[in-house]
C-alpha positions as CSV (number, residue, x, y, z in Angstrom):
1,M,21.3,-50.5,121.2
2,K,18.6,-50.1,118.7
3,F,16.1,-49.3,121.5
4,L,18.1,-46.4,122.6
5,A,18.6,-45.0,119.4
6,A,14.8,-45.2,118.7
7,I,14.3,-43.2,122.1
8,A,16.9,-40.8,121.2
9,I,15.2,-40.1,117.7
10,S,11.8,-39.9,119.4
11,A,13.1,-37.3,121.7
12,L,14.5,-35.3,118.9
13,M,11.5,-35.3,117.0
14,A,9.4,-34.3,120.1
15,S,11.9,-31.4,120.5
16,A,11.7,-30.3,117.0
17,C,8.0,-30.4,117.1
18,A,7.9,-28.3,120.2
19,A,10.1,-25.8,118.7
20,Q,8.1,-25.3,115.5
21,A,4.9,-25.3,117.5
22,A,6.5,-22.2,119.7
23,E,7.5,-20.7,116.7
24,S,4.1,-20.5,115.2
25,S,2.3,-19.6,118.1
26,P,2.3,-16.2,119.2
27,N,4.1,-14.7,122.5
28,C,1.0,-14.1,124.7
29,A,2.6,-12.2,127.1
30,A,3.7,-9.6,124.4
31,V,0.5,-9.2,122.7
32,S,-2.0,-9.6,125.6
33,T,-3.5,-6.8,127.7
34,P,-1.0,-6.0,130.2
35,N,-1.3,-5.9,134.1
36,Q,-4.5,-8.0,134.3
37,K,-6.4,-8.4,137.4
38,L,-9.8,-9.8,138.6
39,D,-11.3,-6.3,138.3
40,E,-13.8,-4.4,135.9
41,D,-11.0,-2.1,134.5
42,T,-9.0,-5.1,132.9
43,I,-12.1,-6.5,131.3
44,Q,-13.0,-3.1,129.9
45,R,-9.4,-2.8,128.5
46,I,-9.4,-6.2,127.3
47,E,-12.9,-5.5,125.2
48,E,-11.1,-2.3,123.9
49,G,-8.0,-4.5,122.7
50,W,-10.3,-6.9,121.1
51,I,-12.1,-4.5,119.0
52,T,-8.6,-2.7,118.1
53,A,-7.3,-6.1,117.0
54,E,-10.1,-6.7,114.8
55,Y,-9.9,-3.3,113.1
56,R,-6.1,-3.4,112.8
57,G,-5.5,-7.1,111.8
58,N,-4.0,-8.4,115.2
59,T,-5.0,-12.0,114.9
60,Q,-2.4,-12.8,117.7
61,F,-4.3,-10.9,120.2
62,L,-7.4,-13.1,119.6
63,E,-5.3,-16.4,119.5
64,C,-4.3,-15.4,122.7
65,L,-7.6,-14.2,124.1
66,L,-9.9,-16.9,122.7
67,E,-10.1,-20.3,124.5
68,P,-9.9,-23.3,122.2
69,D,-13.7,-24.3,122.6
70,Y,-14.6,-20.6,122.2
71,R,-18.1,-20.2,120.5
72,T,-20.0,-17.1,119.6
73,S,-23.5,-16.4,118.0
74,G,-24.7,-13.8,116.0
75,K,-28.0,-12.0,115.4
76,S,-29.1,-14.9,112.9
77,G,-28.3,-17.3,115.5
78,Q,-25.3,-18.8,113.5
79,I,-22.6,-20.0,115.9
80,R,-19.1,-19.3,115.1
81,T,-16.0,-21.1,116.5
82,R,-12.7,-19.6,117.7
83,Q,-11.1,-20.2,114.3
84,D,-14.2,-18.6,112.4
85,V,-13.6,-15.3,114.6
86,I,-9.9,-15.2,113.9
87,D,-10.2,-16.1,110.1
88,H,-12.9,-13.0,109.9
89,V,-10.0,-10.4,111.1
90,P,-8.7,-10.0,107.7
91,Q,-12.2,-9.0,106.4
92,T,-12.8,-6.3,109.1
93,T,-9.3,-5.0,109.1
94,D,-9.3,-1.4,108.0
95,M,-6.5,0.9,108.7
96,S,-8.3,4.0,107.2
97,K,-11.2,3.8,109.8
98,P,-10.9,4.8,113.5
99,V,-11.5,2.1,116.0
100,P,-14.9,2.6,117.4
101,Q,-15.5,3.7,121.0
102,L,-17.0,1.3,123.5
103,Q,-19.3,1.5,126.5
104,T,-18.9,-1.7,128.5
105,I,-20.6,-2.6,131.4
106,V,-18.7,-5.5,133.4
107,F,-19.9,-7.9,136.0
108,I,-17.4,-9.8,138.0
109,H,-18.1,-13.2,139.8
110,G,-15.2,-14.7,141.2
111,T,-12.8,-15.7,138.5
112,S,-15.7,-15.4,135.8
113,A,-16.8,-12.1,134.1
114,T,-19.5,-11.0,131.7
115,A,-18.9,-7.8,129.5
116,H,-21.9,-6.0,127.7
117,S,-20.3,-3.7,125.3
118,I,-22.3,-1.3,122.8
119,M,-20.1,-0.2,119.8
120,H,-20.9,3.1,118.1
121,S,-19.9,3.3,114.6
122,K,-21.5,4.2,111.1
123,D,-23.1,1.9,108.6
124,K,-22.3,1.9,104.8
125,D,-24.3,5.2,104.4
126,G,-22.4,7.1,107.1
127,N,-25.5,6.7,109.6
128,P,-24.7,6.0,113.1
129,K,-25.4,2.7,114.3
130,E,-25.1,0.7,117.5
131,V,-23.9,-2.8,118.0
132,H,-24.3,-4.5,121.1
133,F,-22.4,-7.8,122.2
134,V,-21.8,-9.7,125.4
135,D,-18.5,-11.6,126.1
136,G,-18.0,-14.3,128.8
137,Y,-14.5,-14.5,130.3
138,T,-12.9,-16.8,132.7
139,F,-9.8,-16.2,134.7
140,H,-6.7,-18.7,134.9
141,D,-3.0,-19.0,134.5
142,G,-2.7,-15.3,135.4
143,R,-5.1,-13.7,132.9
144,W,-8.5,-13.5,131.4
145,F,-9.6,-15.8,128.4
146,A,-13.0,-15.4,126.6
147,Y,-15.0,-18.5,126.4
148,S,-18.3,-17.3,124.8
149,G,-19.9,-14.2,123.0
150,A,-23.1,-13.1,121.4
151,D,-23.9,-10.3,119.1
152,F,-27.2,-8.4,118.9
């Protein structure tokens, strides 16, 4: 009898933990780029969604887009993790600034893709500047996920 009670308690605890995790994790179907296909247009839309998410404070978009082992490197060679990128969003959120336009070149190879984007914006003094970045993607579970990036 004690054995069955222990199994029941374990099952209830597992169910409660799963429910709590579901509450804290974003609904990726609702926040991800819709109608994803194995094409350049989808990757371009994801890149635009990504920059919009950073400027508008949408961490859920990034939580759903970035693979758990996502890594990116900056100009200095510093490597940042998925969590570093997500935690940086509040520092880049600025509702008063327009979301910069991107020019994006995409290469698809089966279920992998590489996007080279050029962001046109202005520096602190109002002078035009370009920021280049490259993102690596993989397609699984019906949508694209970013696994690597580099800014230069």
